[in-house]
C-alpha positions in Angstrom: 121.7 -93.6 80.8 124.0 -92.9 78.4 125.8 -95.6 79.3 122.5 -98.0 79.5 121.5 -96.9 75.9 125.4 -97.5 74.5 125.0 -100.9 76.4 122.0 -101.6 74.8 122.9 -100.7 70.9 126.0 -103.0 71.3 124.3 -105.6 72.1 122.2 -105.3 69.3 125.1 -104.8 66.8 126.3 -108.2 68.4 123.0 -110.4 68.0 122.9 -108.9 64.1 126.8 -109.7 63.4 126.4 -112.8 65.2 122.8 -113.4 63.1 124.6 -112.7 60.1 128.1 -115.4 60.5 125.4 -117.8 61.6 123.3 -117.2 58.4 126.5 -117.5 56.0 127.8 -120.5 57.7 124.0 -122.5 57.3 124.2 -121.2 53.8 127.5 -122.4 52.7 127.3 -125.9 54.4 123.9 -126.4 53.2 125.4 -125.6 49.5 128.5 -127.8 50.3 126.1 -130.3 51.1 124.3 -130.1 48.0 127.4 -130.3 45.9 128.0 -133.9 47.6 125.7 -135.2 46.1 126.5 -135.6 42.8 126.6 -139.2 42.2 129.3 -140.9 40.2 129.5 -141.6 36.5 128.0 -145.0 35.8 127.4 -146.1 32.3 123.5 -147.0 32.1 122.2 -150.5 30.1 120.8 -151.4 26.5 122.3 -149.7 23.8 122.2 -146.5 25.2 124.9 -147.4 27.0 126.9 -149.9 25.3 126.4 -147.3 21.9 126.8 -143.8 23.5 127.9 -144.2 27.1 125.0 -141.9 28.4 125.0 -141.8 32.1 122.7 -144.1 34.4 121.6 -141.6 37.1 122.2 -138.0 35.2 120.7 -137.7 31.9 118.2 -136.5 30.0 115.2 -136.9 32.8 117.1 -136.1 35.7 119.7 -133.2 34.2 117.6 -130.6 35.7 118.2 -131.3 39.4 121.8 -130.9 39.0 122.0 -127.5 37.0 123.6 -124.4 37.9 126.4 -126.3 40.0 129.6 -123.5 40.9 131.9 -126.5 40.5 130.6 -127.9 37.0 130.2 -126.5 33.3 127.8 -127.6 31.0 128.3 -128.3 27.1 126.4 -129.1 23.8 128.2 -130.5 21.5 126.4 -129.5 18.6 127.0 -127.3 15.7 124.5 -125.1 14.7 123.6 -126.6 11.2 125.7 -130.2 10.9 126.2 -131.4 7.6 125.1 -134.9 8.6 121.3 -135.8 7.8 120.3 -136.5 11.2 116.3 -135.7 10.1 117.2 -139.8 8.8 117.3 -141.2 12.5 114.5 -138.6 14.0 116.7 -135.9 14.5 117.7 -132.6 13.3 120.4 -131.4 11.9 120.2 -127.8 13.0 120.1 -126.9 16.9 116.6 -126.7 17.4 116.7 -126.2 21.0 119.4 -126.4 24.3 119.0 -126.5 27.9 119.6 -123.1 29.9 122.9 -123.1 31.1 124.4 -125.3 28.2 127.2 -123.7 26.1 127.3 -125.0 22.3 131.3 -126.7 21.7 130.8 -127.6 18.3 132.8 -131.3 18.3 133.4 -131.7 14.4 135.6 -129.2 14.8 137.4 -130.5 17.4 138.2 -133.8 16.0 137.5 -135.6 12.8 134.2 -138.1 13.5 133.9 -141.6 12.7 131.1 -143.9 13.2 128.1 -141.7 12.4 125.0 -144.0 11.4 125.0 -144.9 7.4 121.8 -143.2 7.4 123.5 -139.7 8.8 126.3 -139.8 6.2 129.3 -137.6 7.2 129.3 -134.3 8.9 131.7 -131.5 8.8 135.0 -132.6 7.2 137.1 -129.8 7.4 139.5 -128.4 9.7 139.6 -129.5 13.3 141.9 -129.2 16.1 143.1 -132.5 16.7 142.9 -135.6 14.5 141.8 -138.8 15.6 143.9 -141.7 13.7 143.1 -145.4 13.3 145.1 -146.5 16.2 142.7 -144.3 18.7 145.6 -141.6 18.7 144.8 -138.1 19.1 147.2 -136.1 17.5 146.7 -132.1 18.1 146.9 -129.8 14.5 147.6 -126.6 16.3 150.0 -125.6 19.0 146.7 -124.1 20.9 144.4 -127.2 20.8 145.3 -128.5 24.0 144.6 -125.0 25.5 141.5 -124.4 23.7 140.1 -127.9 25.5 141.4 -127.1 28.9 139.9 -124.0 28.6 136.6 -125.1 27.7 136.5 -128.6 29.5 138.6 -127.6 32.5 140.1 -130.5 34.7 139.0 -128.9 38.2 135.3 -129.1 37.3 132.9 -131.6 37.2 132.0 -131.5 33.2 128.1 -132.0 32.1 128.0 -133.3 28.4 125.2 -133.0 25.8 123.9 -133.3 22.2 121.6 -134.3 19.9 121.3 -137.5 20.5 124.1 -138.8 22.8 126.8 -139.4 20.4 128.9 -136.7 19.8 128.9 -136.1 23.8 129.8 -140.1 24.2 132.6 -139.6 21.8 133.7 -135.9 23.7 133.9 -138.2 26.8 136.3 -140.8 25.5 138.6 -138.4 24.1 139.1 -136.3 27.3 139.4 -139.2 29.0 142.5 -140.4 26.6 143.9 -137.2 26.5 144.0 -137.4 30.2 141.2 -136.1 32.2 139.4 -137.8 35.1 136.9 -140.1 33.8 134.7 -139.5 37.4 133.8 -136.0 36.7 132.6 -136.3 33.1 128.9 -137.4 32.8 127.5 -138.1 28.8 123.9 -136.9 30.2 122.4 -137.8 26.6 120.6 -136.3 24.1 118.7 -133.0 23.8 115.9 -134.7 21.2 114.8 -136.5 24.3 114.8 -134.0 26.8 111.3 -132.8 28.1 112.5 -130.7 31.5 111.4 -127.5 32.3 114.7 -125.4 31.5 114.3 -125.9 27.3 115.7 -122.7 25.4 113.8 -123.4 22.0 116.1 -122.3 18.7 113.1 -123.6 16.4 110.0 -121.6 15.6 107.1 -121.5 13.5 105.6 -118.4 12.5 102.7 -118.6 9.6 104.1 -122.0 8.5 107.5 -120.7 7.9 110.2 -122.3 10.5 113.1 -120.6 11.7 115.7 -121.1 14.4 116.9 -118.2 16.7 120.6 -119.1 16.9 121.5 -115.7 18.7 120.2 -117.8 21.9 122.7 -119.9 21.9 126.1 -119.3 23.5 128.1 -120.6 21.0 131.9 -121.1 20.8 133.1 -121.4 17.2 137.1 -121.5 16.2 138.5 -119.7 14.4 141.6 -121.4 12.6 143.0 -118.6 11.0 144.6 -117.3 13.9 145.7 -120.6 15.5 149.1 -121.7 14.6 149.5 -125.1 12.7 152.0 -127.6 14.4 154.9 -128.2 12.3 
């Protein structure tokens, strides 16, 4: 009788283990299939494509379908408060909202910004990690400049970029490609000003007629240039 009960226990344990192993492989195979559905970067038509390089398939309208991927990083290229007058073109100089999962890495601190609309004027004009020359070459200003890029924009991940209107994110994509990143793993997903999805984190709020910005909600990666080492 004891042997019979022991056999029953062993059989139940084997069934339980087999079920767990099967579930594990089914879950991971399903996950891998989902990750394989990422479309190749493709520039959209019209001004959004020619001027900003916004992606045709993954943009403000579809980004919700591509969030929370383990093989990807999500970067919003805006400053908390930009010195450019983006209100003049219908935007916001303040970071008024961000998509859940995106971390802010301020593009104007990475490299000097050129080619902004005349109405916007100049953005931040201070110290930067890199200098973009008139010849289109990116020169590192600090010994840690490239390390910074490789940390926040890892080459072994897919990189989803966004900003307010799509300009900073397009410039960041061009910079990464010029410095050796794989162009097939970088997406300019456009501008948060045009995002109407379900994963928005509102930073701007109005109470009793007073506007405030809850910047504490933003994962923001500032740069302390005082601790970096200048290139001689």
